[in-house]
C-alpha positions as CSV (number, residue, x, y, z in Angstrom):
1,M,147.9,202.4,170.9
2,E,150.5,200.0,169.1
3,L,148.5,199.0,165.9
4,A,151.4,197.7,163.8
5,P,152.0,194.4,166.1
6,L,148.2,193.8,165.9
7,L,148.4,194.2,162.0
8,K,151.8,192.1,161.4
9,S,150.2,189.2,163.3
10,K,147.6,186.6,162.0
11,L,144.7,188.8,160.9
12,S,141.0,187.6,159.8
13,K,138.4,189.8,158.3
14,K,137.0,189.5,162.1
15,I,140.1,191.2,163.4
16,V,139.8,193.8,160.5
17,D,136.4,194.6,161.8
18,D,137.1,194.9,165.4
19,I,140.0,197.5,164.4
20,A,137.8,199.4,162.3
21,L,135.5,199.5,165.5
22,L,137.7,200.5,167.7
23,V,138.9,203.1,165.7
24,L,135.3,204.5,165.4
25,V,135.0,204.0,169.4
26,D,138.0,206.3,169.9
27,N,138.8,208.5,166.6
28,S,142.2,209.7,167.8
29,I,143.4,206.1,166.6
30,F,142.5,206.8,163.1
31,N,145.8,209.1,162.3
32,E,148.0,206.3,163.8
33,L,146.1,204.0,161.6
34,F,146.5,205.9,158.7
35,E,150.2,206.5,159.0
36,L,150.4,202.7,158.8
37,I,149.6,202.9,155.0
38,E,153.0,203.7,154.3
39,Y,154.7,201.8,156.9
40,S,157.9,200.1,155.8
41,D,156.4,196.8,156.1
42,E,154.4,196.2,153.5
43,K,152.0,193.9,155.4
44,I,151.5,196.1,157.3
45,C,150.7,199.0,154.9
46,W,148.4,196.8,153.2
47,R,146.5,195.5,156.2
48,S,146.2,199.0,157.6
49,T,145.0,199.8,154.3
50,W,142.0,197.2,154.3
51,V,141.2,198.8,157.9
52,C,140.7,202.3,156.6
53,E,138.3,200.5,153.7
54,K,136.2,199.2,156.2
55,I,136.2,202.9,158.0
56,V,135.3,204.4,155.1
57,D,132.1,202.0,154.7
58,L,131.6,203.0,158.2
59,N,132.2,206.5,158.7
60,P,133.9,208.4,155.8
61,E,133.9,212.2,157.4
62,L,136.8,210.8,159.2
63,F,138.6,211.2,155.8
64,T,140.1,214.8,155.4
65,V,141.5,216.3,152.4
66,T,144.8,215.6,153.8
67,H,144.2,211.7,154.0
68,F,142.4,212.1,150.3
69,E,145.4,213.6,148.9
70,K,147.7,211.0,150.3
71,I,145.5,207.9,149.3
72,N,146.0,209.4,145.6
73,S,149.5,210.1,145.8
74,L,150.0,206.3,147.4
75,V,147.8,204.8,144.8
76,L,150.3,206.3,142.0
77,N,153.1,205.0,143.7
78,T,152.3,201.4,145.5
79,K,154.5,198.6,144.0
80,H,151.4,196.2,145.7
81,D,148.5,195.4,143.7
82,G,146.7,194.5,146.8
83,Q,147.1,197.8,148.1
84,R,146.3,199.6,144.9
85,R,142.8,198.0,144.9
86,I,141.7,199.0,148.2
87,L,142.9,202.6,147.4
88,L,141.0,202.6,144.4
89,S,138.5,201.6,146.3
90,I,138.6,203.7,149.0
91,I,138.6,206.5,146.2
92,L,135.6,205.4,144.6
93,K,133.7,205.9,147.4
94,L,135.1,209.2,148.8
95,Q,135.2,211.0,145.2
96,R,131.9,212.5,146.0
97,N,133.4,214.8,148.4
98,Y,136.7,215.1,147.2
99,S,138.2,215.5,143.5
100,I,140.0,213.5,142.1
101,P,143.5,214.2,140.7
102,V,144.2,214.5,136.9
103,S,147.5,212.4,137.2
104,V,144.8,209.6,138.7
105,I,142.4,210.2,136.2
106,N,145.5,209.5,133.7
107,S,146.8,206.4,135.5
108,C,142.9,204.8,135.5
109,F,142.8,205.0,131.9
110,N,146.5,203.1,131.7
111,W,145.0,200.7,134.4
112,I,142.1,199.8,132.8
113,I,144.2,198.4,129.4
114,S,147.3,197.3,131.2
115,D,147.7,193.6,131.2
116,N,149.6,194.0,134.3
117,Q,147.4,195.0,136.7
118,P,144.8,192.7,138.2
119,I,141.7,192.8,136.7
120,A,140.3,194.2,140.0
121,V,142.2,197.0,139.7
122,Q,141.1,197.6,135.8
123,S,137.6,197.4,137.2
124,L,138.0,199.7,139.7
125,A,140.2,202.2,137.7
126,L,137.1,202.3,135.1
127,K,134.3,202.7,137.9
128,I,136.2,206.1,138.8
129,L,136.5,207.1,135.6
130,V,132.9,206.6,135.2
131,A,131.9,208.3,138.6
132,F,134.3,211.0,137.7
133,C,131.7,211.7,134.7
134,Q,129.2,212.7,137.6
135,T,131.4,215.7,138.5
136,E,132.9,216.5,135.4
137,P,129.8,216.1,132.8
138,D,132.5,217.0,129.4
139,F,134.4,214.4,130.3
140,K,131.5,211.5,129.6
141,I,132.3,212.2,125.9
142,E,135.5,211.2,126.1
143,L,135.3,208.5,128.2
144,L,132.3,207.1,126.0
145,A,134.4,207.4,122.9
146,Y,137.3,205.6,124.6
147,L,135.1,202.6,125.6
148,E,133.5,202.4,122.4
149,N,137.1,202.4,120.2
150,Y,139.3,200.4,122.4
151,A,139.4,196.7,121.4
152,F,138.2,195.1,124.9
153,Q,137.9,191.5,122.9
154,M,141.4,190.7,124.2
155,N,140.6,191.4,128.3
156,S,139.0,189.2,130.6
157,P,135.3,188.8,130.6
158,A,134.9,190.2,133.8
159,M,136.4,193.4,132.1
160,I,134.4,193.0,129.3
161,S,131.0,192.9,131.4
162,T,132.9,196.2,133.2
163,R,132.9,197.9,130.2
164,K,129.8,196.6,129.0
165,H,127.7,198.2,132.3
166,A,130.1,201.0,132.2
167,L,128.6,202.2,128.6
168,K,125.1,201.6,129.9
169,Q,125.5,204.0,132.9
170,L,127.4,206.4,130.6
171,I,124.5,206.2,127.9
172,K,121.8,206.4,130.3
173,R,123.0,209.7,131.5
C-alpha cells in the first residue's frame, strides 16, 4: 500500500485514526508506515510519526526492540520539533517494555532546561526522566537533586507545574 501520498495529502485527526486502524487490521502495513518516519519529506516523517503514536495507544506490541532503538536514535537527530515531541511521547509510552539509552536520558536533561525547545518537548523529557526512576531507583536521588537545585523560575508556568508534579511523584515513591 502506498502510504506516503496519503500522508502528504491534506491530513486530519480522522485520517490519522483511519490509517492507524488500517494498520491494526493489516499489521503488514506497519513496517511501511514505520519506515516513513525517516522519509526525505519532513511532512511525511512528522505525519507518519503521528500515526505511530496512535498505534502505540492501540497496540504497543507492534513495536519491537528494533523499532524502539530507531525511535531513540531519531529523537536525538530530528530537527523537527513536532516530530521530536511525538517521538518522546512514544518513548514515554513504551519505556515500560524497553530500556531507554543513556544518550536519550542525557538529552532529556538538556531539553528540560533548553530555551530552544518547545514546552511540550521540555515537559515530555521531564516525564521520561521521572518514569525512568521506576526502573532505575538509584536515579531518583540524582533527579530530585537536579529538580530541587535548578532555577525553574525562568521557565514557563507549564514547565514550573510539570516540575512541581514531578517532585511530588518522586517524593511519594
